[in-house]
SERO-4910 file (N, C-alpha, C, O; in steps of 0.05 Angstrom, whole numbers):
BEGIN
 pado doro    nc1    nc2    nc3   cac1   cac2   cac3    cc1    cc2    cc3    oc1    oc2    oc3
  Met    A   3839    201   1455   3838    193   1483   3809    192   1492   3792    206   1482
  Ala    A   3804    175   1512   3777    173   1523   3779    171   1554   3799    161   1564
  Val    A   3759    179   1567   3757    178   1596   3734    161   1604   3713    162   1592
  Ala    A   3738    144   1625   3716    127   1634   3697    144   1651   3705    158   1669
  Asn    A   3671    142   1645   3651    157   1659   3625    140   1659   3615    132   1638
  Asn    A   3615    135   1683   3591    118   1686   3595     92   1671   3577     82   1657
  Glu    A   3619     80   1673   3626     55   1660   3623     56   1630   3619     36   1617
  Gln    A   3627     79   1619   3626     83   1590   3651    100   1583   3658    119   1597
  Leu    A   3663     94   1560   3686    110   1551   3675    135   1537   3658    132   1518
  Val    A   3684    158   1545   3675    183   1533   3699    194   1517   3721    198   1529
  Pro    A   3696    199   1491   3717    211   1476   3726    238   1488   3709    253   1499
  Glu    A   3751    244   1487   3761    268   1500   3783    280   1483   3799    266   1471
  Val    A   3784    307   1482   3805    322   1468   3814    344   1486   3799    354   1503
  Pro    A   3840    353   1484   3848    376   1499   3836    401   1486   3826    401   1464
  Ala    A   3836    423   1501   3824    448   1492   3836    456   1465   3822    466   1448
  Ala    A   3862    453   1463   3876    460   1438   3867    443   1414   3871    451   1391
  Gly    A   3854    420   1420   3846    402   1399   3818    407   1388   3809    394   1369
  Val    A   3803    426   1401   3776    432   1391   3780    449   1366   3793    469   1366
  Pro    A   3768    439   1344   3772    454   1319   3759    481   1319   3738    485   1332
  Asp    A   3771    501   1306   3759    527   1303   3732    523   1290   3729    509   1270
  Gly    A   3712    536   1301   3685    533   1291   3670    508   1300   3647    504   1292
  Gly    A   3683    492   1317   3670    468   1328   3646    476   1346   3647    497   1358
  Met    A   3626    459   1347   3602    464   1363   3609    459   1392   3612    436   1400
  Leu    A   3610    480   1408   3618    478   1436   3594    482   1454   3579    502   1451
  Leu    A   3589    464   1473   3568    465   1492   3580    469   1520   3595    452   1529
  Asp    A   3574    492   1532   3584    499   1559   3563    491   1579   3540    502   1579
  Val    A   3569    473   1598   3550    463   1617   3554    475   1645   3544    464   1665
  Arg    A   3569    497   1647   3574    510   1673   3550    526   1682   3531    531   1667
  Glu    A   3551    535   1707   3530    551   1718   3531    580   1707   3551    588   1695
  Ala    A   3510    595   1710   3507    622   1699   3530    641   1708   3540    656   1692
  Tyr    A   3537    640   1734   3559    658   1743   3585    651   1731   3602    669   1726
  Glu    A   3590    625   1725   3615    617   1712   3615    627   1683   3635    637   1673
  Trp    A   3593    623   1670   3590    633   1642   3594    663   1640   3609    672   1623
  Ala    A   3582    678   1659   3584    707   1658   3613    716   1661   3621    736   1649
  Ala    A   3629    702   1678   3657    710   1682   3674    706   1658   3692    722   1653
  Gly    A   3669    686   1642   3684    681   1618   3676    656   1603   3673    635   1616
  His    A   3671    658   1577   3663    635   1561   3674    638   1533   3683    659   1525
  Val    A   3671    617   1518   3679    617   1490   3657    632   1474   3633    627   1478
  Pro    A   3665    651   1457   3646    669   1444   3622    655   1430   3599    664   1434
  Ala    A   3626    634   1415   3604    622   1400   3592    597   1414   3575    583   1402
  Ala    A   3599    593   1439   3589    569   1453   3559    571   1459   3548    593   1462
  Leu    A   3546    548   1461   3519    546   1470   3520    541   1500   3534    523   1509
  His    A   3504    556   1516   3505    553   1545   3479    539   1554   3457    550   1552
  Ile    A   3483    515   1565   3461    501   1578   3473    489   1604   3488    469   1602
  Pro    A   3467    500   1627   3478    488   1652   3471    458   1654   3450    449   1645
  Leu    A   3489    443   1665   3486    414   1667   3458    406   1679   3446    387   1668
  Gly    A   3449    419   1699   3424    413   1712   3400    418   1693   3378    408   1699
  Glu    A   3403    433   1672   3381    438   1653   3383    422   1627   3366    423   1610
  Leu    A   3405    407   1624   3410    394   1599   3388    374   1591   3380    373   1568
  Gly    A   3377    359   1610   3356    340   1604   3331    354   1592   3320    343   1573
  Ser    A   3324    377   1603   3300    390   1592   3306    408   1568   3287    416   1554
  Arg    A   3331    414   1563   3338    432   1540   3354    418   1519   3365    431   1501
  Ala    A   3356    392   1520   3373    377   1501   3364    382   1472   3381    380   1454
  Gly    A   3339    389   1467   3330    395   1440   3344    419   1427   3343    422   1403
  Glu    A   3357    435   1444   3371    459   1433   3399    451   1422   3412    467   1409
  Val    A   3408    427   1428   3434    418   1420   3432    405   1393   3417    386   1389
  Pro    A   3446    415   1373   3444    404   1346   3453    375   1345   3471    367   1359
  Arg    A   3440    359   1328   3447    331   1326   3465    325   1302   3475    303   1299
  Asp    A   3469    345   1284   3482    340   1259   3512    346   1259   3525    348   1238
  Asp    A   3524    349   1283   3552    356   1285   3563    344   1311   3548    337   1329
  Thr    A   3589    341   1312   3602    333   1337   3599    356   1357   3604    379   1350
  Ile    A   3592    349   1382   3589    369   1403   3612    366   1421   3618    345   1432
  Tyr    A   3627    388   1425   3649    390   1444   3638    402   1470   3629    425   1470
  Val    A   3638    386   1491   3626    394   1517   3647    404   1536   3668    390   1540
  Ile    A   3642    427   1548   3663    440   1565   3650    449   1591   3627    457   1592
  Cys    A   3666    448   1613   3658    459   1639   3683    473   1650   3700    481   1634
  Arg    A   3685    475   1676   3709    488   1687   3734    471   1685   3755    481   1676
  Ser    A   3731    445   1693   3755    428   1694   3753    403   1677   3773    389   1673
  Gly    A   3730    396   1667   3726    372   1651   3710    350   1664   3704    330   1652
  Asn    A   3703    354   1690   3687    333   1703   3658    334   1696   3647    313   1687
  Arg    A   3645    356   1699   3616    358   1692   3612    353   1663   3592    340   1655
  Ser    A   3630    363   1646   3627    359   1618   3630    330   1610   3618    322   1590
  Ala    A   3645    314   1625   3647    286   1619   3621    272   1624   3612    255   1608
  Tyr    A   3607    280   1645   3580    269   1650   3561    277   1628   3545    260   1618
  Ala    A   3562    302   1620   3544    312   1599   3549    298   1573   3531    290   1559
  Ala    A   3575    295   1566   3582    282   1541   3572    253   1541   3562    243   1521
  Ala    A   3576    239   1563   3566    211   1565   3536    209   1561   3527    192   1547
  Ala    A   3522    227   1574   3492    227   1572   3484    233   1543   3466    220   1532
  Leu    A   3497    253   1530   3490    259   1502   3496    235   1484   3480    229   1466
  Asn    A   3519    222   1488   3526    199   1471   3506    177   1475   3498    164   1455
  Arg    A   3497    172   1500   3477    151   1505   3450    158   1491   3435    140   1483
  Ala    A   3444    184   1488   3419    192   1476   3421    196   1445   3402    206   1433
  Gly    A   3444    190   1434   3446    190   1405   3462    213   1392   3465    214   1368
  Trp    A   3473    231   1408   3490    252   1398   3518    241   1395   3525    220   1405
  Ser    A   3535    256   1381   3563    250   1380   3577    272   1396   3580    295   1387
  Ala    A   3585    265   1421   3595    285   1440   3623    278   1449   3630    254   1452
  Val    A   3640    298   1452   3668    295   1461   3672    314   1484   3664    337   1484
  Asn    A   3685    303   1505   3692    319   1529   3717    336   1523   3736    326   1511
  Val    A   3716    361   1532   3740    378   1529   3756    375   1555   3748    386   1576
  Ala    A   3778    360   1554   3795    355   1578   3806    381   1589   3816    398   1574
  Gly    A   3805    383   1615   3816    407   1627   3797    431   1627   3803    451   1640
  Gly    A   3776    429   1612   3755    449   1612   3764    477   1605   3784    482   1591
  Met    A   3750    497   1616   3756    525   1612   3783    533   1624   3795    552   1614
  Gln    A   3792    518   1644   3818    524   1655   3839    519   1634   3857    536   1630
  Glu    A   3838    497   1620   3857    491   1599   3853    509   1575   3872    517   1562
  Trp    A   3827    515   1569   3821    533   1547   3835    560   1551   3848    570   1532
  Ala    A   3832    571   1574   3845    597   1580   3875    595   1579   3889    612   1569
  Ala    A   3886    573   1591   3915    569   1591   3926    566   1563   3949    574   1558
  Ala    A   3910    556   1544   3918    552   1517   3916    578   1501   3924    579   1477
  Gly    A   3905    599   1513   3902    625   1500   3880    625   1479   3880    642   1461
  Arg    A   3861    607   1482   3838    607   1463   3819    630   1469   3820    640   1491
  Pro    A   3803    639   1450   3786    663   1453   3765    659   1475   3753    638   1478
  Met    A   3762    681   1491   3742    682   1512   3731    710   1513   3744    730   1506
  Val    A   3705    712   1522   3692    737   1527   3678    735   1554   3674    713   1565
  Ser    A   3671    758   1566   3655    757   1591   3629    772   1586   3626    787   1567
  Glu    A   3610    768   1604   3585    782   1604   3586    806   1623   3566    822   1624
  Thr    A   3608    810   1637   3609    830   1658   3622    856   1649   3620    876   1663
  Gly    A   3634    857   1626   3649    880   1617   3678    880   1626   3694    895   1616
  Ala    A   3684    862   1645   3712    859   1654   3726    839   1636   3714    825   1620
  Ala    A   3752    837   1640   3768    817   1625   3757    789   1632   3751    784   1655
  Pro    A   3755    771   1613   3744    744   1619   3762    729   1637   3787    730   1635
  Thr    A   3750    714   1655   3764    696   1674   3750    670   1676   3727    667   1667
  Val    A   3763    650   1687   3750    624   1692   3742    624   1722   3759    623   1739
  Ala    A   3716    624   1727   3706    624   1754   3702    596   1764   3694    592   1787
***
């Protein structure tokens, strides 16, 4: 499935469709990340992606996630335009949590989606 974003189709998968070990890029803000995130995800807030894009590997498909799937669709579109292979995670961390996928927090409390 794909979602239209900035007049470009962005590939999209549900949270359950992200392969185990897939390269996940979390573009949420720091407080959202601290509340709960995917253990092996790379965290680069959307507003910093332009200046930190060099941290995103180019040799693998990048699964981009945010809270609900909106910010990550913008990020995936931008990455695809710049030569990466990026896929939006539909439903974001809300769907990730609902699917029972692994999460951790930075706060010591049980992980939540902020």
